[in-house]
C-alpha positions as CSV (number, residue, x, y, z in Angstrom):
1,M,0.8,-10.4,-12.7
2,I,2.5,-9.5,-9.7
3,Y,3.4,-5.8,-8.9
4,E,7.1,-5.2,-9.8
5,P,8.9,-2.6,-7.3
6,S,8.6,0.7,-8.8
7,E,9.8,4.3,-7.6
8,D,6.7,4.2,-5.0
9,S,7.9,0.9,-3.7
10,Y,11.7,1.9,-3.3
11,L,10.4,5.3,-1.6
12,L,8.4,3.4,1.1
13,R,11.2,0.8,1.5
14,E,13.1,3.4,2.9
15,F,10.8,3.9,5.8
16,V,9.8,0.2,6.5
17,L,13.7,-0.1,7.3
18,E,13.4,2.9,10.0
19,F,9.8,1.9,11.3
20,A,9.5,-1.9,11.5
21,Q,9.2,-3.2,15.1
22,G,7.4,-6.0,16.8
23,K,4.5,-7.5,14.2
24,V,4.7,-6.3,10.9
25,L,1.9,-6.6,8.4
26,D,2.5,-5.9,4.7
27,M,-1.1,-5.2,2.9
28,G,-0.9,-5.6,-0.9
29,T,2.4,-7.2,-0.9
30,G,3.0,-7.8,-4.6
31,S,6.6,-8.9,-5.0
32,G,7.2,-8.8,-1.3
33,I,9.7,-6.0,-1.3
34,Q,8.4,-4.6,1.8
35,V,8.1,-7.5,3.7
36,E,12.0,-8.4,2.8
37,A,12.7,-4.9,4.3
38,A,11.0,-5.4,7.4
39,L,12.4,-8.9,8.0
40,E,15.8,-6.8,8.1
41,R,14.7,-5.4,11.5
42,V,12.2,-8.0,12.8
43,N,11.1,-11.8,12.5
44,D,7.4,-11.4,12.7
45,V,6.3,-10.3,9.5
46,W,3.1,-11.0,7.2
47,A,2.2,-10.5,3.9
48,V,-1.4,-10.0,2.4
49,D,-2.3,-9.9,-1.1
50,V,-5.7,-10.4,-2.8
51,N,-3.7,-11.9,-5.9
52,K,-3.0,-15.5,-5.3
53,E,-0.1,-15.5,-7.8
54,A,1.7,-12.9,-5.5
55,V,0.6,-14.9,-2.4
56,E,2.2,-18.1,-4.0
57,F,5.3,-16.1,-5.2
58,C,6.1,-14.8,-1.5
59,R,5.5,-18.3,0.0
60,K,7.9,-19.7,-2.6
61,K,10.5,-17.3,-1.0
62,G,9.7,-18.4,2.6
63,I,7.3,-15.6,3.4
64,N,4.2,-15.8,5.5
65,A,1.7,-14.8,2.9
66,I,-2.3,-14.8,3.1
67,E,-4.7,-14.5,0.4
68,S,-7.0,-11.9,1.3
69,D,-9.1,-8.9,0.0
70,L,-7.6,-6.4,2.5
71,F,-8.5,-7.3,6.0
72,S,-11.1,-9.8,5.2
73,N,-8.6,-12.8,6.1
74,V,-6.4,-11.0,8.5
75,Q,-6.4,-11.9,12.2
76,G,-4.6,-10.3,14.9
77,K,-3.1,-7.0,15.6
78,F,0.1,-5.5,14.2
79,D,2.9,-2.9,15.5
80,L,3.3,-1.7,12.0
81,I,1.1,-2.2,8.9
82,I,2.6,-1.1,5.5
83,F,0.7,-0.4,2.4
84,N,1.3,0.9,-1.2
85,P,-2.3,0.7,-2.5
86,P,-3.3,0.8,-6.1
87,Y,-4.2,4.2,-6.8
88,L,-4.5,4.9,-10.5
89,P,-8.1,5.8,-11.5
90,E,-10.3,4.0,-14.0
91,E,-11.2,7.0,-15.5
92,R,-9.2,8.0,-18.6
93,D,-9.1,11.9,-18.4
94,Y,-8.1,12.4,-14.8
95,M,-6.7,15.6,-13.1
96,G,-6.5,17.2,-16.6
97,I,-4.0,14.3,-17.8
98,K,-5.5,12.5,-20.9
99,M,-4.8,8.5,-20.2
100,D,-5.0,7.1,-23.6
101,K,-5.7,3.7,-23.6
102,D,-2.7,2.8,-25.9
103,D,-0.4,4.6,-23.6
104,F,-1.8,3.1,-20.3
105,N,-3.3,-0.3,-20.5
106,Y,-3.9,-0.8,-16.7
107,V,-7.7,-0.8,-16.2
108,N,-8.1,-4.5,-15.4
109,D,-4.9,-4.6,-13.2
110,I,-5.8,-4.7,-9.3
111,A,-2.2,-3.9,-8.7
112,L,-2.4,-0.6,-10.2
113,V,-6.0,0.7,-10.2
114,G,-7.6,1.7,-7.0
115,G,-11.2,2.2,-8.3
116,K,-13.0,4.8,-10.2
117,K,-11.5,7.7,-9.0
118,G,-8.4,5.8,-7.7
119,W,-8.8,6.3,-3.8
120,E,-11.4,3.8,-3.3
121,T,-9.1,0.9,-2.3
122,A,-7.3,3.1,0.3
123,D,-10.4,4.3,1.5
124,R,-11.6,0.6,2.4
125,F,-8.3,0.0,4.2
126,L,-8.2,3.3,6.1
127,K,-11.8,2.3,7.4
128,D,-10.7,-0.8,9.0
129,A,-6.8,-0.4,9.5
130,K,-7.4,0.9,13.0
131,N,-8.9,-2.5,14.3
132,F,-5.7,-4.2,13.4
133,L,-3.4,-2.1,15.2
134,N,-1.7,-2.8,18.4
135,E,-1.8,0.1,21.0
136,N,0.8,2.7,19.6
137,G,0.8,0.9,16.2
138,K,1.4,2.7,13.1
139,I,0.7,2.5,9.5
140,L,3.2,3.3,6.7
141,L,1.4,4.3,3.6
142,S,2.5,5.5,0.0
143,F,0.4,7.4,-2.1
144,S,0.4,9.3,-5.5
145,S,-1.2,12.6,-6.5
146,L,-3.1,10.8,-9.3
147,G,-5.4,8.8,-6.5
148,G,-6.7,11.9,-5.2
149,D,-6.9,13.8,-1.9
150,I,-5.8,11.1,0.6
151,E,-5.1,13.2,3.5
152,K,-8.9,14.1,3.3
153,L,-9.5,10.3,3.7
154,M,-6.9,9.9,6.5
155,R,-8.7,12.8,8.5
156,K,-12.2,11.4,7.8
157,Y,-11.2,8.0,9.8
158,G,-9.4,10.2,12.5
159,Y,-5.7,9.4,11.8
160,E,-2.9,11.5,13.1
161,V,-0.8,12.1,9.8
162,K,2.9,12.7,9.3
163,K,4.1,13.2,5.5
164,L,7.5,11.8,5.7
165,K,8.8,12.2,2.4
166,E,7.6,13.5,-1.2
167,R,9.1,12.7,-4.7
168,R,7.8,14.2,-8.0
169,I,8.2,12.1,-10.6
170,F,6.9,12.6,-14.3
171,F,3.3,13.9,-13.6
172,E,2.5,12.8,-10.2
173,V,3.9,13.3,-6.7
174,L,4.5,10.3,-4.7
175,T,4.3,10.8,-0.7
176,V,4.9,8.7,2.1
177,Y,2.7,9.0,5.2
178,L,3.0,7.7,8.8
179,L,-0.4,7.5,10.4
180,F,-1.3,6.8,14.0
């Protein structure tokens, strides 16, 4: 299954169009929506996904795509790294929201679940991402309030953070951050 663009994807895309420059990496590319946006501004764009089906889908669209669990198969440095990580928690009762299995059948979907609490994939990403940034490189990251306190993780790894935009939808707040 390939992650289809949703509210978080379109919110992030607004800023990809603004910040894409130099060499760009789209981590967890899914359908390739962020790569396609970046390609409107620059030519050197790479897509990465742990999902082989997503990688093949992007390659068929002519996108440079690599199968990789986060940075495990990535080489080089980038001027912009884009990531819309999975952020839903495995736990069914989270932040006072009862997630009934009949309503939310997502626990085995790696495009949606970011770990037991929801933030674990983002934590792994933030730990290593600086090693793949060029000098003055930036990260665009979208995240949901359902995934926990992402700003705490950003500070843990020494990132400077600028909140670019928030959007409230249903029972969550989606936020796009610029990290440097």
